C-alpha positions as CSV (number, residue, x, y, z in Angstrom):
1,M,-14.6,8.3,7.4
2,S,-12.5,10.8,9.3
3,A,-10.8,13.8,7.8
4,A,-7.5,12.5,9.1
5,F,-4.9,11.1,6.8
6,E,-5.9,7.5,6.6
7,P,-3.4,4.7,7.6
8,S,-3.3,3.3,4.0
9,A,-2.6,6.7,2.6
10,R,0.2,7.2,5.1
11,R,1.7,3.9,4.0
12,E,1.7,4.7,0.3
13,S,3.1,8.2,1.1
14,G,5.8,6.6,3.1
15,L,6.7,4.4,0.1
16,V,7.0,7.6,-2.0
17,A,9.4,8.9,0.6
18,L,11.3,5.6,0.5
19,F,11.8,6.0,-3.3
20,F,13.9,9.1,-2.6
21,A,15.7,7.6,0.4
22,L,16.8,4.6,-1.6
23,D,18.2,6.9,-4.2
24,A,19.0,4.1,-6.8
25,R,21.0,5.7,-9.5
26,D,21.6,3.1,-12.2
27,G,21.0,-0.4,-13.4
28,D,18.2,-2.7,-12.2
29,P,17.8,-0.9,-8.9
30,L,17.0,2.4,-10.7
31,W,14.2,0.8,-12.7
32,L,12.9,-1.3,-9.8
33,N,12.8,1.9,-7.7
34,R,10.9,3.7,-10.4
35,F,8.4,0.8,-10.8
36,G,8.0,0.8,-7.0
37,L,7.2,4.6,-7.1
38,V,4.7,4.2,-9.9
39,S,3.0,1.3,-8.1
40,A,2.8,3.3,-4.8
41,V,1.3,6.3,-6.6
42,V,-1.2,4.1,-8.4
43,A,-2.1,2.4,-5.0
44,L,-2.5,5.8,-3.4
45,A,-4.8,6.9,-6.3
46,L,-6.8,3.7,-6.0
47,Y,-7.1,4.3,-2.2
48,G,-8.6,7.7,-3.0
49,A,-11.1,6.0,-5.4
50,L,-11.9,3.4,-2.7
51,Q,-12.7,6.2,-0.2
52,A,-15.1,7.7,-2.8
53,V,-16.8,4.4,-3.4
54,D,-16.9,3.3,0.3
55,G,-17.2,6.6,2.1
56,V,-19.6,8.3,-0.3
57,A,-21.4,6.1,-2.8
58,L,-21.9,3.1,-0.5
59,K,-23.2,5.3,2.3
60,Q,-25.7,7.0,0.0
61,A,-26.8,3.7,-1.4
62,V,-27.3,2.1,2.1
63,D,-29.1,5.3,3.4
64,A,-31.4,5.2,0.3
65,W,-32.1,1.5,1.0
66,A,-32.8,2.0,4.7
67,S,-35.3,4.8,4.0
68,A,-37.0,3.1,1.1
69,S,-40.3,1.3,1.4
70,G,-42.2,-1.3,-0.4
71,A,-41.0,-2.3,-3.9
72,Q,-38.3,0.3,-3.8
73,K,-36.5,-1.5,-1.0
74,A,-35.4,-4.4,-3.3
75,T,-34.2,-2.0,-6.0
76,Y,-32.2,0.1,-3.5
77,F,-30.8,-3.1,-1.9
78,A,-29.6,-4.2,-5.4
79,A,-28.0,-0.8,-6.0
80,A,-26.2,-0.9,-2.6
81,E,-25.0,-4.5,-3.3
82,A,-23.6,-3.4,-6.7
83,V,-21.7,-0.5,-5.0
84,R,-20.3,-3.0,-2.5
85,W,-19.1,-5.2,-5.3
86,L,-17.4,-2.1,-6.9
87,E,-15.7,-1.5,-3.5
88,W,-14.4,-5.1,-3.6
89,G,-13.0,-4.5,-7.1
90,V,-11.2,-1.2,-6.2
91,R,-9.8,-2.7,-3.0
92,S,-8.6,-5.7,-4.9
93,Y,-6.7,-3.6,-7.4
94,Q,-5.4,-1.3,-4.6
95,S,-4.0,-4.3,-2.8
96,F,-2.4,-5.7,-6.0
97,M,-0.6,-2.3,-6.6
98,L,0.5,-2.0,-3.0
99,G,1.8,-5.5,-3.1
100,L,3.8,-4.8,-6.2
101,A,5.2,-1.6,-4.7
102,F,6.5,-3.6,-1.7
103,I,8.0,-6.2,-3.9
104,F,9.7,-3.6,-6.1
105,F,11.1,-1.6,-3.2
106,G,12.1,-4.8,-1.4
107,S,14.1,-5.8,-4.5
108,V,15.9,-2.4,-4.4
109,V,16.8,-2.9,-0.8
110,I,18.2,-6.3,-1.5
111,R,20.1,-5.2,-4.6
112,T,21.6,-2.0,-3.2
113,R,22.5,-3.5,0.2
114,R,22.4,-0.1,1.9
115,V,20.6,-1.7,4.8
116,S,20.2,-5.4,5.7
117,P,18.8,-7.4,2.7
118,L,16.6,-9.2,5.2
119,I,14.5,-6.0,5.3
120,G,14.0,-6.3,1.6
121,Y,13.0,-9.9,1.9
122,L,10.4,-9.0,4.5
123,M,9.2,-6.2,2.3
124,G,8.8,-8.7,-0.5
125,L,6.9,-11.1,1.7
126,S,4.6,-8.3,2.8
127,G,4.1,-7.6,-0.9
128,L,3.1,-11.3,-1.5
129,A,0.6,-11.0,1.4
130,Y,-1.0,-8.0,-0.3
131,L,-1.1,-9.8,-3.6
132,A,-2.9,-12.7,-1.9
133,Q,-5.3,-10.1,-0.3
134,G,-6.0,-8.6,-3.7
135,W,-6.7,-12.1,-5.2
136,I,-9.0,-13.1,-2.3
137,I,-11.0,-9.8,-2.2
138,G,-11.4,-9.9,-6.0
139,S,-12.7,-13.4,-6.0
140,S,-14.7,-13.6,-2.8
141,G,-15.0,-10.1,-1.3
142,F,-14.3,-9.3,2.3
143,S,-14.4,-12.9,3.5
144,A,-12.8,-14.8,6.4
145,A,-10.4,-16.3,3.8
146,N,-8.6,-13.0,3.8
147,S,-7.7,-13.1,7.6
148,I,-4.4,-14.8,7.3
149,P,-2.9,-12.7,4.4
150,T,-4.2,-9.6,6.2
151,L,-2.6,-10.5,9.5
152,A,0.6,-11.6,7.8
153,G,0.8,-8.3,5.9
154,I,0.3,-6.2,9.0
155,V,2.9,-8.2,11.0
156,L,5.5,-8.1,8.2
157,I,5.1,-4.4,7.6
158,A,5.4,-3.7,11.3
159,V,8.6,-5.7,11.6
160,W,10.4,-4.3,8.5
161,S,9.2,-0.7,9.2
162,I,10.5,-0.7,12.7
163,W,13.7,-2.4,11.6
164,L,14.2,0.2,8.8
165,L,13.4,3.1,11.2
166,L,15.9,1.8,13.8
167,T,18.5,1.3,11.0
168,A,18.0,4.9,9.8
169,F,18.5,6.3,13.3
170,R,21.7,4.3,13.9
171,K,23.2,5.1,10.5
172,E,25.9,7.7,10.4
173,P,25.3,10.6,8.0
174,A,27.5,10.7,5.0
175,H,30.4,13.1,5.4
176,P,32.0,14.8,2.4
177,T,35.6,13.7,1.8
178,S,36.8,16.4,-0.5
179,K,39.4,18.9,0.7
180,A,37.1,21.8,-0.3
181,A,34.3,20.4,1.9
182,A,36.7,19.9,4.8
183,G,37.8,23.5,4.6
184,V,41.4,22.7,3.5
């Protein structure tokens, strides 16, 4: 694992920034935005736990198995396998929480209509792809069955992220309309 800020951590951090950008102030969008923030923060924390399990515990377990001999080899293999199962569980929960965050934030985008609601629908679809990933990983681990939801999630996130970025660059900044702000 590199010391650089991992792609998943950047994604969750971007969702925390999106919470502030959406600036939902009342009603359902306010609560959906808050639930999205909580989901994104939990997904980020689970990603940190995943890195501890995968980057530290699993490496140690595999190294111990590789250097073991005789009867110890089977014991260390079983330990490494158990750590791998733990990794599947943490990744499953992380995917569920990230999927929920996308769905909540997508709902805010749809309800506030500050940008095209289609962006919100694409966010929601990417959330469903992550929920599917969480389900598959939780039930069968890192299997080929997860290929389609993973690819769908990546493509959908790329599409709505680029669209949202372009929309943000094209959007005019809000100008104050009061006489005091205008210098009158």
